[in-house]
C-alpha positions in Angstrom: 238.6 260.1 79.9 237.2 257.0 81.5 239.0 255.5 84.5 240.4 251.9 84.5 237.3 250.8 86.5 234.9 252.5 84.1 236.7 250.7 81.2 236.4 247.4 83.1 232.6 247.9 83.4 232.4 248.5 79.7 233.9 245.1 79.1 230.8 243.4 80.5 229.3 243.6 77.0 232.5 242.6 75.1 232.1 240.1 72.4 234.9 237.9 73.7 233.8 235.4 76.3 237.1 235.4 78.2 237.1 239.2 78.5 233.5 239.2 79.8 234.5 236.5 82.4 237.6 238.4 83.6 235.6 241.7 83.8 232.8 240.0 85.8 235.3 238.3 88.2 237.1 241.5 88.9 234.0 243.6 89.4 232.3 241.4 92.1 234.1 243.2 95.0 233.2 246.7 93.6 229.5 245.8 93.6 229.6 246.4 97.4 232.5 248.9 97.6 231.4 251.1 94.7 227.9 250.3 93.7 227.5 253.6 91.9 230.0 252.3 89.3 227.2 250.2 87.9 224.6 253.0 87.7 226.4 254.9 84.9 224.9 255.5 81.5 221.3 255.0 82.7 222.1 251.7 84.4 223.8 250.2 81.3 226.0 247.9 83.4 223.0 246.5 85.1 221.4 245.8 81.8 224.6 244.1 80.7 224.5 242.0 83.9 221.0 240.9 83.2 222.2 239.4 79.9 225.3 237.8 81.6 223.0 235.9 83.9 222.2 233.7 80.9 225.9 233.4 79.9 228.3 230.5 80.7 228.1 229.2 84.3 231.3 230.9 85.6 230.1 234.3 84.2 226.5 233.7 85.3 227.5 233.1 88.9 229.5 236.3 89.2 226.8 238.3 87.4 224.2 237.0 89.8 226.4 237.8 92.8 226.9 241.4 91.6 223.2 241.8 91.0 222.4 240.4 94.5 224.7 243.1 96.0 223.3 245.9 93.8 219.7 245.0 94.5 219.8 246.8 97.8 219.2 249.8 95.6 215.5 250.6 94.8 216.3 251.9 91.3 218.2 248.7 90.5 215.4 246.5 92.0 212.8 248.3 89.8 214.8 247.7 86.6 215.2 244.0 87.4 211.8 243.2 88.9 209.7 244.8 86.2 211.5 243.0 83.4 209.4 240.0 82.3 212.2 238.5 80.2 214.7 238.7 83.0 212.3 237.2 85.6 211.6 234.3 83.1 215.4 233.8 82.8 215.6 233.5 86.6 212.7 231.2 86.8 214.2 229.0 84.1 217.5 228.7 86.0 216.0 228.1 89.5 213.7 225.3 88.2 216.5 223.5 86.4 217.6 220.7 88.6 221.1 220.8 87.2 221.7 224.6 87.4 224.6 225.3 89.7 223.5 228.9 90.4 220.0 228.1 91.8 220.9 229.4 95.3 222.2 232.7 93.9 218.9 233.0 91.9 217.0 232.4 95.2 218.9 235.2 96.9 218.2 237.6 94.0 214.5 236.7 94.0 214.4 237.4 97.7 215.8 240.9 97.1 213.5 241.5 94.2 210.4 240.5 96.2 210.7 243.9 97.9 209.1 245.2 94.7 205.4 244.9 94.6 205.6 244.0 90.9 206.9 240.5 91.8 203.5 239.5 93.1 202.6 238.8 89.5 204.4 235.5 89.9 201.4 234.3 91.9 199.4 233.9 88.8 202.1 233.8 86.1 201.8 230.8 83.7 204.9 229.3 82.3 206.3 226.0 81.0 206.1 223.1 83.5 209.6 222.1 84.7 209.0 218.4 85.0 212.1 217.7 87.2 210.8 220.1 89.9 207.1 220.6 89.6 203.8 219.5 87.9 202.4 223.0 88.0 202.4 225.6 85.2 202.1 228.4 87.8 205.4 230.2 88.8 204.6 230.5 92.5 203.8 226.8 92.7 207.1 226.0 91.0 209.0 228.1 93.5 207.1 226.5 96.4 208.1 223.1 95.0 211.7 224.2 94.8 211.7 225.3 98.4 209.8 222.3 99.8 211.1 219.4 97.8 214.5 220.9 97.4 215.3 221.4 101.1 218.6 219.7 102.0 219.7 219.6 98.3 217.3 216.7 97.5 216.4 217.9 94.0 219.5 220.0 93.0 222.8 218.9 94.6 224.0 222.5 94.2 221.1 224.2 96.0 219.0 224.1 99.2 216.7 227.0 98.1 216.7 228.4 101.7 216.6 232.0 100.6 213.3 231.4 98.9 211.9 231.6 102.5 212.5 235.4 102.3 210.9 235.6 98.9 207.8 233.8 100.2 207.6 236.0 103.2 207.5 239.1 101.1 204.9 237.6 98.7 202.7 236.9 101.8 202.7 240.7 102.5 200.2 241.1 99.7 196.5 240.1 99.9 197.0 238.0 96.8 199.8 236.2 98.5 197.9 235.5 101.7 195.0 234.2 99.6 197.4 231.9 97.8 198.9 230.4 101.0 195.4 229.8 102.5 193.6 228.2 99.5 193.8 224.6 98.3 195.8 224.6 95.0 194.4 222.6 92.2 197.6 221.0 91.0 198.3 219.1 94.2 195.1 219.6 96.2 197.1 221.0 99.2 196.9 224.3 101.1 200.4 225.9 100.6 200.9 227.1 104.2 200.7 223.5 105.4 203.9 222.8 103.3 205.8 225.4 105.2 204.9 224.8 108.8 207.3 221.8 109.1 210.3 224.1 108.6 209.7 226.2 111.8 212.4 224.0 113.5 214.6 223.4 110.5 218.4 223.7 111.1 218.7 226.5 108.6 218.3 229.9 110.3 217.3 231.6 107.0 214.6 229.0 106.4 213.2 229.3 109.9 213.2 233.1 109.9 211.5 233.4 106.5 208.9 230.7 107.3 208.1 232.4 110.6 207.5 235.7 108.8 205.4 234.0 106.2 203.2 232.4 108.8 202.8 235.7 110.7 201.8 237.5 107.5 199.2 234.8 106.7 197.8 235.2 110.2 196.6 238.6 109.2 193.9 236.8 107.2 191.3 236.6 110.0 188.9 234.8 107.7 191.4 231.9 107.5 191.9 231.6 111.3 189.5 228.7 111.7 191.3 226.7 109.0 194.7 227.6 110.4 193.9 226.5 113.9 191.9 223.4 113.0 193.7 220.1 113.8 192.0 218.6 110.7 193.3 221.3 108.4 196.4 223.5 108.7 197.0 222.6 112.4 199.2 225.6 112.8 199.4 225.8 116.5 202.1 223.2 117.4 204.4 224.4 114.7 204.3 228.0 116.1 204.6 226.8 119.7 207.5 224.3 119.2 210.2 227.0 118.6 209.0 228.8 121.8 209.2 225.6 123.9 212.1 224.6 126.0 212.8 221.6 128.2 210.7 222.8 131.1 208.3 220.4 132.8 204.6 221.3 133.1 201.9 220.0 135.4 200.1 216.9 134.3 196.9 219.0 133.7 198.8 221.5 131.6 200.7 219.0 129.6 197.6 216.8 128.9 195.7 219.7 127.3 198.6 220.9 125.1 198.9 219.8 121.4 200.3 216.3 121.2 203.6 217.5 119.7 204.2 219.7 122.8 203.8 216.8 125.2 206.8 214.8 126.5 209.4 217.0 124.9 213.0 215.6 125.2 215.2 216.9 128.1 217.5 218.6 125.6 214.7 220.5 123.8 215.9 224.1 123.2 214.0 227.2 122.2 215.0 228.9 119.0 218.1 230.9 119.7 217.0 233.9 117.7 214.9 236.4 119.7 213.5 237.9 116.5 212.1 234.5 115.4 210.6 234.1 118.9 209.0 237.5 118.7 207.6 236.7 115.2 205.9 233.6 116.5 204.6 235.4 119.6 203.1 238.1 117.3 201.5 235.3 115.2 199.8 233.9 118.3 198.6 237.4 119.2 197.1 237.8 115.7 195.3 234.4 116.2 193.5 235.9 119.2 191.6 238.3 117.0 188.5 236.1 117.2 186.7 234.5 120.2 187.2 231.1 118.7 191.0 231.7 118.4 191.2 232.9 122.0 189.3 229.9 123.3 191.5 227.5 121.3 194.7 229.0 122.7 193.3 228.8 126.2 192.1 225.2 125.8 195.4 224.1 124.3 197.3 225.6 127.3 199.4 228.2 125.3 199.7 230.3 128.4 202.1 228.0 130.4 204.4 227.9 127.4 204.4 231.7 127.1 204.9 231.9 130.9 208.1 229.8 130.7 209.3 231.7 127.6 209.0 234.9 129.5 210.8 233.4 132.5 213.7 231.9 130.6 214.4 234.2 127.7 216.4 237.3 128.8 215.4 239.6 126.0 213.2 242.7 126.4 211.5 242.3 123.1 210.5 238.7 123.7 209.2 239.5 127.2 207.2 242.4 125.9 205.6 240.2 123.2 204.9 237.6 125.9 203.2 240.2 128.1 201.0 241.5 125.2 199.8 237.9 124.5 199.2 237.0 128.1 197.1 240.2 128.6 194.7 239.0 125.9 194.6 235.4 127.1 193.8 236.5 130.7 191.4 239.2 129.8 187.7 238.9 130.7 185.4 238.0 127.9 182.4 240.3 127.7 179.7 239.2 130.1 181.8 236.3 131.4 184.0 235.6 134.3 187.8 235.8 133.8 188.8 232.7 131.7 191.3 230.1 132.8 194.6 230.7 131.0 
């Protein structure tokens, strides 16, 4: 005989809207306390929730919240991420400027991006959502949500911050890194250049996801020249600014730094999250893979900034990342004298 909770789960597919709404409301807490409750009958409750995402707003919001909580489970992620119709439903909601659940959709997409199958969004063609984007490609549309919609400027109910984590996971794939480093035909812009401005955004989620995306893109050694060129991506100042504090540098050091790093205000603070600092330090280390990259980092006086970071941040992981980078910058180049840092 089913328990009261099991009966409540069965009401998720009831024909009466009010009953579905009450069931959804009361089951939100159990999606974290008893997630196994939703895996009964070969994940039938999860399939019900996929349909409820398209239900009335009050029901949809609770259904999305439950799925966000359940999508820590690999089996649930697989069922959700591999369903083309469900992904289209999510894309339709997040690109609707009036949808009140767009932030929840962004969170769910961030969880689903752990599945390799979501990389198909990089080339997926769908209807153009005129209020958000001029592109018919899903990944372009999500980028436009993230970039144009920051600070709730396109949808008053959403800031799309959690798409930062989605983009970071997409950039794990070769296809994703290729997307971020190639000019896109619909707007003639290299996507990574749209993200760099957020390395010092007030949203911690946005900063962290963008930092990870930039680091993943830096694994594309063939793109390093473009990433470091001041006439193209001009990545360096955006990676260095979160590492910089209010310290004063010698006139010689300051004059050679990127312009954005010169004459910083006296209240300039480093990013408070050591993990974000480490991610940026690892990006810089990746950019030393070529001689050109090492020379640019030396010429632009990256070493003094790393020196001060090591001195002022009392975190072992940050200091170890600083040490690894400094070792490369101070290392002799083959057949040459030790370079100036």
